[in-house]
C-alpha positions as CSV (number, residue, x, y, z in Angstrom):
1,X,-39.1,5.8,12.6
2,X,-35.8,5.1,11.0
3,X,-36.7,6.6,7.9
4,X,-37.9,9.5,9.4
5,X,-34.8,10.1,11.4
6,X,-32.5,10.0,8.4
7,X,-34.8,12.1,6.4
8,X,-34.7,14.8,9.1
9,X,-31.0,14.7,9.3
10,X,-30.8,15.2,5.6
11,X,-32.9,18.2,5.7
12,X,-30.9,19.5,8.5
13,X,-27.8,19.2,6.4
14,X,-29.3,20.7,3.4
15,X,-30.9,23.6,5.1
16,X,-27.5,24.6,6.6
17,X,-25.7,24.4,3.2
18,X,-27.0,27.8,2.4
19,X,-24.1,29.2,4.3
20,X,-22.0,28.1,1.2
21,X,-23.4,31.3,-0.4
22,X,-20.9,33.5,1.4
23,X,-18.1,31.6,-0.8
24,X,-19.7,33.0,-4.0
25,X,-19.5,36.7,-2.7
26,X,-16.7,39.1,-2.9
27,X,-14.6,38.8,0.2
28,X,-15.9,42.5,1.1
29,X,-19.5,41.5,1.0
30,X,-19.3,38.2,3.0
31,X,-21.2,38.0,6.3
32,X,-18.8,38.6,9.2
33,X,-18.1,35.1,11.1
34,X,-17.6,36.4,14.5
35,X,-19.4,34.3,17.0
36,X,-18.8,30.8,18.3
37,X,-22.3,29.8,16.8
38,X,-21.5,31.2,13.4
39,X,-18.2,29.2,13.2
40,X,-20.1,26.0,14.0
41,X,-22.7,26.5,11.4
42,X,-19.8,27.3,8.9
43,X,-18.1,24.0,9.8
44,X,-21.3,21.9,8.8
45,X,-20.2,22.5,5.3
46,X,-16.5,22.1,5.9
47,X,-17.1,18.4,4.4
48,X,-17.4,17.6,0.6
49,X,-21.0,18.0,-0.4
50,X,-20.5,15.8,-3.5
51,X,-19.7,12.1,-3.7
52,X,-16.8,10.2,-5.1
53,X,-18.0,6.8,-4.7
54,X,-19.2,6.4,-8.3
55,X,-15.9,7.8,-9.8
56,X,-13.6,5.6,-7.7
57,X,-15.9,2.5,-7.9
58,X,-15.8,2.7,-11.7
59,X,-12.2,2.8,-11.9
60,X,-11.4,-0.5,-10.0
61,X,-11.7,-4.0,-10.8
62,X,-15.0,-4.4,-9.0
63,X,-17.0,-3.3,-12.2
64,X,-17.5,-5.2,-15.5
65,X,-19.0,-4.4,-18.8
66,X,-22.8,-5.5,-18.1
67,X,-23.6,-4.9,-22.0
68,X,-26.4,-2.7,-21.2
69,X,-27.7,-1.2,-24.5
70,X,-27.1,2.3,-23.5
71,X,-23.9,4.0,-21.8
72,X,-23.6,7.0,-19.7
73,X,-20.6,9.0,-20.9
74,X,-19.2,9.7,-17.5
75,X,-19.5,6.0,-16.5
76,X,-17.7,5.1,-19.6
77,X,-14.9,7.6,-19.3
78,X,-14.3,6.5,-15.4
79,X,-14.2,3.0,-16.7
80,X,-11.5,3.7,-19.2
81,X,-9.5,6.0,-16.8
82,X,-10.1,9.1,-18.8
83,X,-11.1,12.6,-17.7
84,X,-14.6,13.0,-17.6
85,X,-15.8,16.0,-19.9
86,X,-19.1,16.5,-18.2
87,X,-17.7,19.0,-15.8
88,X,-21.0,20.3,-14.7
89,X,-22.7,17.0,-14.0
90,X,-23.3,15.5,-10.6
91,X,-21.1,12.7,-9.4
92,X,-18.3,13.6,-11.9
93,X,-14.5,14.0,-11.0
94,X,-14.3,17.9,-11.5
95,X,-17.7,18.2,-9.3
96,X,-15.8,16.3,-6.7
97,X,-12.7,18.4,-6.9
98,X,-14.8,21.7,-6.5
99,X,-16.7,20.2,-3.6
100,X,-13.3,19.3,-1.6
101,X,-11.9,22.9,-2.1
102,X,-15.1,24.6,-1.2
103,X,-15.0,22.2,1.9
104,X,-11.6,23.4,2.6
105,X,-12.6,27.3,2.0
106,X,-15.3,26.6,5.1
107,X,-12.5,25.2,7.3
108,X,-10.1,28.1,6.5
109,X,-12.7,30.7,7.0
110,X,-13.5,29.1,10.4
111,X,-9.8,28.9,11.4
112,X,-9.3,32.5,10.3
113,X,-12.4,33.6,12.4
114,X,-11.1,31.6,15.4
115,X,-7.9,33.4,15.1
116,X,-9.4,36.6,14.9
117,X,-11.4,36.1,17.9
118,X,-8.0,35.5,20.0
119,X,-7.8,31.8,19.4
120,X,-9.6,31.1,22.9
121,X,-9.6,27.7,24.6
122,X,-13.3,27.6,24.5
123,X,-13.1,27.4,20.8
124,X,-10.7,24.4,20.6
125,X,-13.5,22.1,19.6
126,X,-14.2,24.0,16.5
127,X,-10.6,24.6,15.7
128,X,-10.2,20.7,15.9
129,X,-12.9,19.9,13.7
130,X,-11.7,22.5,11.2
131,X,-8.5,21.2,11.1
132,X,-9.4,17.7,10.5
133,X,-12.0,18.8,8.0
134,X,-9.3,20.5,5.9
135,X,-7.0,17.5,6.4
136,X,-9.6,15.1,5.1
137,X,-10.5,16.8,2.0
138,X,-6.9,17.5,1.1
139,X,-6.2,13.6,1.7
140,X,-9.1,12.8,-0.7
141,X,-7.7,15.2,-3.4
142,X,-4.2,13.9,-3.1
143,X,-5.6,10.4,-3.1
144,X,-7.3,11.0,-6.4
145,X,-5.3,13.4,-8.5
146,X,-1.9,12.3,-7.5
147,X,0.3,9.2,-7.7
148,X,0.3,6.8,-4.9
149,X,2.3,7.9,-1.7
150,X,6.0,6.4,-2.0
151,X,8.5,8.0,0.1
152,X,11.1,7.4,-2.5
153,X,9.5,9.6,-5.1
154,X,7.1,11.8,-2.9
155,X,9.6,14.8,-2.8
156,X,9.2,15.0,-6.6
157,X,5.8,13.7,-7.3
158,X,3.1,16.2,-8.1
159,X,0.5,16.5,-5.3
160,X,-2.2,19.0,-5.1
161,X,-2.4,22.8,-4.0
162,X,-2.7,22.6,-0.2
163,X,-4.8,25.5,0.8
164,X,-4.5,27.1,4.2
165,X,-5.9,30.4,4.0
166,X,-9.2,31.7,2.9
167,X,-9.4,33.2,-0.6
168,X,-9.1,36.8,-1.1
169,X,-9.7,36.8,-4.8
170,X,-12.4,35.6,-6.9
171,X,-10.3,33.6,-8.9
172,X,-7.2,32.6,-6.9
173,X,-4.4,31.0,-8.7
174,X,-2.4,28.0,-7.1
175,X,0.4,25.9,-7.7
176,X,0.8,22.1,-6.7
177,X,2.7,21.3,-3.6
178,X,4.7,17.9,-3.9
179,X,3.1,14.5,-2.5
180,X,5.5,14.8,0.4
181,X,4.5,18.3,1.1
182,X,0.8,17.4,0.9
183,X,1.4,14.6,3.4
184,X,3.2,16.7,6.0
185,X,0.8,19.5,5.9
186,X,-2.1,16.8,6.2
187,X,-0.2,15.0,9.4
188,X,0.3,18.3,10.9
189,X,-3.5,19.3,10.7
190,X,-4.2,15.8,11.8
191,X,-2.0,15.8,14.8
192,X,-3.2,19.1,15.9
193,X,-7.1,18.5,15.3
194,X,-6.8,15.3,17.2
195,X,-6.0,17.1,20.3
196,X,-9.0,19.4,20.3
197,X,-11.7,17.0,18.7
198,X,-14.8,16.5,20.9
199,X,-18.1,14.4,20.8
200,X,-20.1,17.5,21.9
201,X,-22.4,17.9,18.8
202,X,-26.1,17.8,18.4
203,X,-25.5,15.0,15.7
204,X,-21.9,13.7,16.2
205,X,-22.1,11.4,13.4
206,X,-22.3,14.3,10.8
207,X,-19.0,15.9,12.4
208,X,-15.4,14.8,13.2
209,X,-15.9,13.2,16.6
210,X,-13.2,11.4,18.5
211,X,-13.6,7.8,16.9
212,X,-14.3,9.3,13.2
213,X,-10.9,11.4,13.6
214,X,-9.0,8.3,14.7
215,X,-10.4,6.1,11.9
216,X,-9.3,8.8,9.5
217,X,-5.9,9.0,11.1
218,X,-5.6,5.1,10.7
219,X,-6.5,5.4,7.1
220,X,-4.0,8.0,6.8
221,X,-1.1,6.2,8.5
222,X,-2.1,3.0,6.7
223,X,-1.2,4.7,3.5
224,X,2.2,6.0,4.9
225,X,3.1,2.8,6.3
226,X,3.0,3.8,9.9
227,X,2.0,0.5,11.4
228,X,2.5,1.7,15.1
229,X,0.3,4.9,14.6
230,X,-2.4,2.6,13.1
231,X,-2.5,0.3,16.1
232,X,-2.2,3.2,18.3
233,X,-5.3,5.0,17.0
234,X,-7.2,1.7,17.2
235,X,-6.3,1.0,20.8
236,X,-10.1,1.1,21.9
237,X,-10.9,-1.9,19.8
238,X,-10.8,-5.5,21.5
239,X,-9.6,-8.5,19.4
240,X,-13.4,-9.2,19.1
241,X,-15.1,-6.0,19.1
242,X,-18.7,-7.4,19.8
243,X,-21.5,-4.8,18.6
244,X,-19.2,-2.3,16.9
245,X,-19.0,-4.1,13.4
246,X,-21.9,-4.0,10.8
247,X,-24.5,-6.7,11.7
248,X,-25.4,-8.0,8.2
249,X,-27.4,-10.9,9.6
250,X,-29.9,-8.4,11.1
251,X,-30.0,-6.6,7.6
252,X,-31.5,-9.7,6.1
253,X,-34.5,-9.4,8.2
254,X,-35.4,-6.1,6.7
255,X,-37.2,-4.9,3.6
256,X,-35.1,-3.6,0.5
257,X,-35.8,0.1,1.4
258,X,-35.1,-0.2,5.1
259,X,-31.9,-1.8,4.4
260,X,-30.8,1.2,2.5
261,X,-31.9,3.4,5.2
262,X,-30.1,1.3,7.8
263,X,-26.8,1.3,6.1
264,X,-26.0,4.9,6.7
265,X,-28.2,5.5,9.8
266,X,-27.0,7.5,12.7
267,X,-28.2,4.5,14.8
268,X,-26.0,2.2,13.1
269,X,-23.1,1.7,15.6
270,X,-20.1,1.0,13.0
271,X,-20.9,4.3,11.2
272,X,-18.5,7.0,12.5
273,X,-18.9,9.8,9.9
274,X,-21.8,10.4,7.7
275,X,-22.5,12.8,4.9
276,X,-25.5,13.6,2.7
277,X,-23.8,14.9,-0.5
278,X,-25.7,16.1,-3.8
279,X,-25.5,12.7,-5.5
280,X,-27.4,10.1,-7.6
281,X,-25.1,7.0,-6.8
282,X,-28.3,5.5,-5.4
283,X,-29.4,5.1,-9.2
284,X,-26.0,3.8,-10.6
285,X,-27.1,0.3,-10.4
286,X,-29.8,0.7,-13.2
287,X,-28.1,3.6,-14.9
288,X,-24.3,2.4,-15.4
289,X,-23.6,0.0,-18.0
290,X,-20.1,-0.6,-16.2
291,X,-21.0,-1.8,-12.8
292,X,-21.4,-5.0,-10.8
293,X,-22.7,-7.4,-13.4
294,X,-24.9,-10.3,-12.5
295,X,-22.6,-12.5,-14.7
296,X,-19.5,-11.5,-13.0
297,X,-20.1,-10.8,-9.4
298,X,-19.5,-14.4,-8.3
299,X,-16.0,-14.0,-8.7
300,X,-16.0,-11.5,-5.8
301,X,-19.0,-12.7,-3.9
302,X,-19.1,-16.6,-4.6
303,X,-18.9,-19.1,-1.7
304,X,-15.5,-20.2,-3.2
305,X,-14.1,-16.8,-2.3
306,X,-14.7,-17.5,1.5
307,X,-12.1,-18.9,3.7
308,X,-14.7,-20.9,5.4
309,X,-16.2,-22.0,1.9
310,X,-19.7,-20.6,3.1
311,X,-21.9,-18.0,1.4
312,X,-21.8,-14.4,2.4
313,X,-24.3,-12.5,4.4
314,X,-24.5,-9.6,1.9
315,X,-27.9,-9.0,0.3
316,X,-27.9,-8.7,-3.4
317,X,-30.6,-7.4,-5.6
318,X,-31.0,-7.1,-9.4
319,X,-31.5,-4.3,-11.8
320,X,-31.9,-4.0,-15.5
321,X,-33.7,-7.5,-15.8
322,X,-30.9,-9.0,-13.8
323,X,-28.0,-7.8,-15.9
324,X,-26.4,-5.8,-12.9
325,X,-26.7,-6.4,-9.2
326,X,-26.1,-4.3,-6.0
327,X,-26.1,-4.6,-2.3
328,X,-28.5,-1.9,-0.9
329,X,-26.6,1.0,0.6
330,X,-27.7,4.0,-0.4
331,X,-31.0,6.0,0.5
332,X,-31.7,8.9,-1.7
333,X,-33.8,12.0,-0.5
334,X,-35.1,14.4,-3.3
335,X,-35.7,17.8,-2.1
336,X,-38.1,19.5,-4.4
337,X,-37.5,23.1,-5.3
338,X,-40.6,23.2,-7.7
339,X,-43.1,20.4,-7.0
340,X,-45.3,21.1,-9.8
341,X,-42.4,21.0,-12.4
342,X,-40.7,18.0,-10.5
343,X,-37.6,20.0,-10.0
344,X,-35.3,19.6,-7.2
345,X,-32.0,18.2,-5.9
346,X,-31.2,14.6,-4.9
347,X,-29.2,13.9,-1.6
348,X,-27.8,10.6,-0.8
349,X,-26.7,9.3,2.7
350,X,-23.2,7.9,2.7
351,X,-20.8,6.6,5.3
352,X,-17.2,8.2,4.9
353,X,-15.8,6.4,7.8
354,X,-16.7,3.2,9.8
355,X,-15.5,0.8,12.5
356,X,-15.4,-1.8,9.7
357,X,-12.7,0.1,7.9
358,X,-11.2,1.1,11.0
359,X,-10.8,-2.6,12.3
360,X,-9.6,-3.9,9.0
361,X,-6.9,-1.1,9.1
362,X,-5.7,-2.5,12.4
363,X,-5.6,-6.0,11.3
364,X,-3.5,-5.1,8.6
365,X,-1.1,-3.2,10.5
366,X,-0.6,-6.2,12.9
367,X,0.0,-8.3,9.8
368,X,2.8,-5.8,8.9
369,X,4.2,-5.6,12.4
370,X,4.6,-9.6,12.0
371,X,1.9,-10.1,14.6
372,X,0.3,-12.9,12.4
373,X,-1.6,-14.9,15.7
374,X,-3.2,-11.4,16.6
375,X,-4.1,-10.6,13.0
376,X,-5.4,-14.2,12.3
377,X,-7.8,-13.9,15.6
378,X,-9.1,-10.4,14.6
379,X,-9.7,-11.5,10.9
380,X,-11.4,-14.6,11.9
381,X,-13.8,-12.5,14.1
382,X,-14.5,-9.9,11.2
383,X,-15.2,-12.6,8.7
384,X,-17.4,-14.3,11.1
385,X,-19.8,-11.3,11.2
386,X,-20.0,-11.5,7.3
387,X,-20.4,-15.4,6.9
388,X,-23.7,-17.2,6.5
389,X,-24.0,-20.1,9.2
390,X,-20.7,-19.4,10.9
391,X,-19.8,-22.0,13.4
392,X,-17.3,-20.8,16.1
393,X,-16.2,-24.4,16.8
394,X,-15.5,-25.7,13.1
395,X,-15.1,-22.5,11.1
396,X,-11.5,-21.6,12.3
397,X,-9.1,-19.4,10.5
398,X,-5.4,-20.8,10.1
399,X,-2.4,-19.4,8.6
400,X,-2.4,-22.5,6.3
401,X,-6.0,-21.6,5.0
402,X,-4.9,-18.0,4.3
403,X,-1.8,-18.9,2.4
404,X,-3.6,-21.6,0.4
405,X,-6.6,-19.1,-0.6
406,X,-4.3,-16.2,-1.3
407,X,-1.1,-17.7,-2.6
408,X,1.7,-15.2,-3.6
409,X,1.8,-14.4,-7.1
410,X,4.9,-12.6,-8.3
411,X,4.5,-8.8,-8.9
412,X,1.0,-8.8,-8.1
413,X,0.8,-6.6,-5.0
414,X,3.7,-4.3,-5.1
415,X,3.4,-1.6,-2.3
416,X,6.7,0.8,-1.6
417,X,7.6,-1.6,1.3
418,X,8.7,-5.2,1.5
419,X,6.3,-7.9,2.7
420,X,7.4,-11.6,3.4
421,X,5.2,-14.4,1.8
422,X,2.9,-14.8,4.9
423,X,2.3,-11.0,5.1
424,X,1.5,-10.9,1.3
425,X,-1.1,-13.7,1.7
426,X,-2.6,-11.9,4.8
427,X,-2.7,-8.5,3.2
428,X,-4.4,-9.9,0.3
429,X,-6.9,-11.5,2.4
430,X,-7.6,-8.3,4.1
431,X,-7.7,-6.5,0.7
432,X,-10.4,-8.8,-0.6
433,X,-12.3,-8.5,2.7
434,X,-12.2,-4.7,2.0
435,X,-13.1,-5.2,-1.6
436,X,-16.2,-7.1,-0.7
437,X,-17.5,-5.3,2.4
438,X,-17.0,-1.7,0.7
439,X,-18.2,-2.7,-2.8
440,X,-20.1,0.3,-4.5
441,X,-18.2,2.9,-2.1
442,X,-15.1,3.2,-4.0
443,X,-12.7,1.9,-1.3
444,X,-11.3,-0.9,-3.7
445,X,-9.6,1.8,-6.0
446,X,-7.5,3.1,-3.0
447,X,-6.1,-0.4,-2.6
448,X,-5.5,-0.8,-6.4
449,X,-3.3,2.6,-6.1
450,X,-1.7,1.6,-2.8
451,X,-0.7,-1.9,-3.8
452,X,-0.2,-1.0,-7.6
453,X,-2.6,-3.7,-8.7
454,X,-3.2,-4.3,-12.2
455,X,-6.7,-3.7,-13.5
456,X,-8.1,-5.1,-16.7
457,X,-11.3,-3.7,-18.2
458,X,-12.9,-5.5,-21.0
459,X,-15.5,-3.8,-23.2
460,X,-17.7,-5.8,-25.5
461,X,-16.3,-5.6,-29.3
462,X,-13.6,-3.3,-28.1
463,X,-9.7,-3.9,-27.2
464,X,-9.2,-4.8,-23.6
465,X,-8.0,-1.8,-21.5
466,X,-5.3,-2.5,-19.0
467,X,-4.0,-0.2,-16.2
468,X,-0.7,-1.3,-15.8
469,X,1.5,-0.7,-12.8
470,X,2.6,2.9,-12.2
471,X,0.2,4.0,-15.1
472,X,0.0,7.7,-15.3
473,X,-3.8,7.2,-15.5
474,X,-3.8,6.1,-11.7
475,X,-3.6,10.0,-11.1
476,X,-6.8,11.8,-12.5
477,X,-6.2,14.5,-14.7
478,X,-6.5,17.9,-13.3
479,X,-10.2,19.4,-14.2
480,X,-10.1,21.8,-17.2
481,X,-11.3,24.7,-15.3
482,X,-8.4,24.3,-12.5
483,X,-5.8,23.8,-15.1
484,X,-6.9,27.0,-16.7
485,X,-6.4,28.9,-14.0
486,X,-2.5,27.6,-13.6
487,X,-2.8,24.3,-11.9
488,X,-0.5,21.9,-13.6
489,X,-1.6,19.1,-15.3
490,X,-0.6,15.6,-14.8
491,X,1.6,13.9,-17.3
492,X,0.0,11.5,-19.7
C-alpha cells in the first residue's frame, strides 16, 4: 500500500506538469489563468522539477574517488568544481538552473493572475504558496551560483536575477542583482507568504504547507545569522519532539526497496515538503565513480564518530561489488512514453524540507544564542534517535564530551560571524550530524559554503584538488545559455 501511495502521488504530479506547456508558448497564445482552480493547478509546477542532490553532494567532502574503472563526465566535473558541459543532461547544473527559473515563472504567472482577479482574500492561500515557492527557487539559485552570504560583502557580491514578473518575451534578458538585494527580495516574499500559507491541500506535503514554510524560513534565517528568527520559526518543537523525527530503527525492519519508499513517503511524519523531480539520482550509487566509497565511508559513519561511541542506525548497502555504499533514500518511478521501445522519463521522490533539518537548525540557533544547556539537551535527543542501543541512563551528552570530540582547529570553521570555542565545538558537532543525516542529499555542500570549509578531493594518479577558503569555484559558473543572453559570468 505504501508503494502504491507514493507511486500514485508521483503520477499525480507528472500528469499536472503538462501545464508547463504554456511557458513554451508565445505570451499571446497562452491559456488564460483566470480561475482559482487554474491558479492552484499552475502552482503545482511552481517547484523545481529537477534535482540538485547529485550536484551538491558530489562537490562536498562526503564523496571520494572510489576508483571505478569508468567515469561519468558530469560526475567528474562536479567533483572538480567545474561547470558541467552536458547542459542537456538530466541532473546537471544547467538543468537545475532552468528548472528553478521555470518554477519561478509559474509562481509569477499565478501572482499576476491573482492580481488581475482583484487580489481577493479568498485567493490568499494561493498567493502565499506562490510567494514562498518564488522565494525558495531564488534561494536555491543564489545558494549555488553566488558566493556565500556575508553582510560585509553582500552589497557588491554578484547574486542572481530576481524575477518578479512573468516573461513577456520569448528570450528575456536579465541582469544580476547583488546578493544583498536577492536576500532582501527573498525575505520580503517569505514574510508575506508566511501570512497566508495554509494546510488546505489534497496533498499538503507536495506544497508549501505551514510547517514546510517555517522550515524553509529557518534555513534562510540560519544562513543570515538571525538566531532569534530561527528559534521563533521552530517554537512548535519541544526540547524532545517525540514522533516528529525520522525513525531509523523502524527502517531497519524493512526490506531494501521498502526503505527507499518509506524515506520520501507522505506518511513519514518528518517529511514536510516532498517533490518528484525528473531525476536519476537513485542510480548514482552504481554510476558515479566519485561517491561515498566503501573504503572511506567509516570516516563519516564509523562508531568513532559517535559521541556515545556506538554504531549508527543508518542502513548501508553496497554497489559495484562493494566499491561504493549508499543509504537507501530514493525511489524511482519510470513513466514509459513508449513501452515497446522502452522509452520514458524517470522521476525520483525527494524530501526538500523535513523536521530533521528544522530541529537541527533550532539547535544551532540555541548554540549561537549562548544557550548551551538547551542545545545540549536537544542534540542529545536528536542523536539518540540515530544511535544503535542508545541508553538514556548511560548515554549522556555533556559539554566536555562535545569539546573533546570536536576540538577547535584554527581557521577550520570561519563563518562571517564570531564564535566562542565552545560554540565552535557545538556547531561542528551539529554540522557533522547534519552531514551524516542528509548524506546523498547535498545538504553538506551548503555547510561547506556557509562555514567556508576547505575540501580536498583526491583522484587516483592525479594531483590533489583543493577547494580553498573563499575559492571562486564555490559559486557555480553561470550556464552558457544564460550567459549568452546577457547574464554576467562569475569571475574565475
